[in-house]
C-alpha positions in Angstrom: -1.2 18.5 -19.0 -3.3 20.7 -16.2 -4.5 16.9 -15.9 -1.3 15.4 -14.5 0.1 18.4 -12.6 -2.9 17.9 -11.0 -2.9 14.3 -10.3 0.9 15.0 -9.1 -0.4 18.1 -7.0 -2.6 15.6 -5.4 0.4 12.5 -4.5 1.9 14.8 -2.5 -0.7 16.7 -0.8 -2.0 12.9 0.1 2.0 11.4 0.6 1.9 14.5 3.8 -1.1 13.4 4.8 -0.8 9.3 6.0 2.7 10.3 6.8 1.1 12.5 9.4 -1.0 10.6 10.8 0.9 7.3 10.7 3.3 9.5 12.4 0.6 9.2 15.4 -0.1 6.6 15.6 -0.1 5.5 19.4 2.1 2.4 19.2 -1.0 0.2 20.9 -2.7 0.8 18.2 0.0 -0.5 14.9 -1.3 -3.5 15.2 -5.2 -2.3 13.5 -4.1 -0.4 11.4 -1.8 -2.7 9.6 -3.9 -4.8 9.5 -6.4 -2.4 7.5 -3.7 -0.9 5.6 -3.1 -4.1 4.4 -6.3 -4.9 3.4 -6.3 -1.9 1.5 -2.9 -2.4 -0.2 -4.7 -5.5 -1.2 -7.8 -3.1 -3.4 -5.0 -0.7 -5.1 -3.6 -4.2 -6.4 -6.7 -4.2 -8.3 -5.9 -1.0 -9.1 -2.7 -1.3 -10.1 -3.6 -4.4 -11.7 -5.3 -2.4 -14.2 -3.3 0.4 -14.5 0.1 -1.4 -15.4 -2.7 -3.6 -18.2 -4.1 0.1 -19.6 -3.7 0.2 -23.1 0.0 2.2 -23.7 -1.6 4.4 -26.4 -1.9 6.7 -23.6 1.1 6.9 -22.7 3.5 4.5 -21.3 4.3 6.1 -18.0 0.8 4.7 -17.5 1.5 1.3 -17.6 4.5 1.7 -16.1 3.5 3.7 -12.9 0.5 1.3 -13.0 3.8 -1.5 -12.4 5.7 0.6 -9.7 2.4 0.7 -7.2 1.3 -2.9 -7.5 5.2 -3.8 -7.2 4.9 -2.0 -3.8 1.6 -3.0 -2.6 2.3 -6.6 -3.5 5.6 -6.0 -0.9 3.5 -4.1 1.3 0.1 -7.1 1.4 3.1 -9.6 1.9 5.1 -8.4 5.1 2.1 -7.0 6.6 1.5 -11.0 6.5 4.9 -11.7 7.4 4.6 -10.4 10.9 1.2 -10.9 12.0 2.1 -15.0 11.3 4.6 -13.5 13.8 3.2 -11.9 15.7 0.5 -15.1 16.4 3.5 -16.7 17.0 3.6 -15.2 20.5 1.0 -16.2 21.5 0.9 -19.9 20.6 1.9 -22.9 23.5 5.5 -24.0 22.9 4.9 -28.1 23.9 7.6 -29.5 26.4 
């Protein structure tokens, strides 16, 4: 039980830290930061797959949270690629 409280506290602290960091980023650094976050989300997807496929003997909550993490990180990666594709389309020449 103490371990769960420790992990929950770590999660809440990381949420506050993430919100503060994102709010302090200037607009001209948003795109490089977003591409870095997409790379991190790719790594998160691997961990989420491992957690979602974990043995259910420990607790079913781990599998459920792994599935939620997988859905959220997949959404982040796909949306990041869509935004990058749209941004790169702004720099292509249009034919007459």
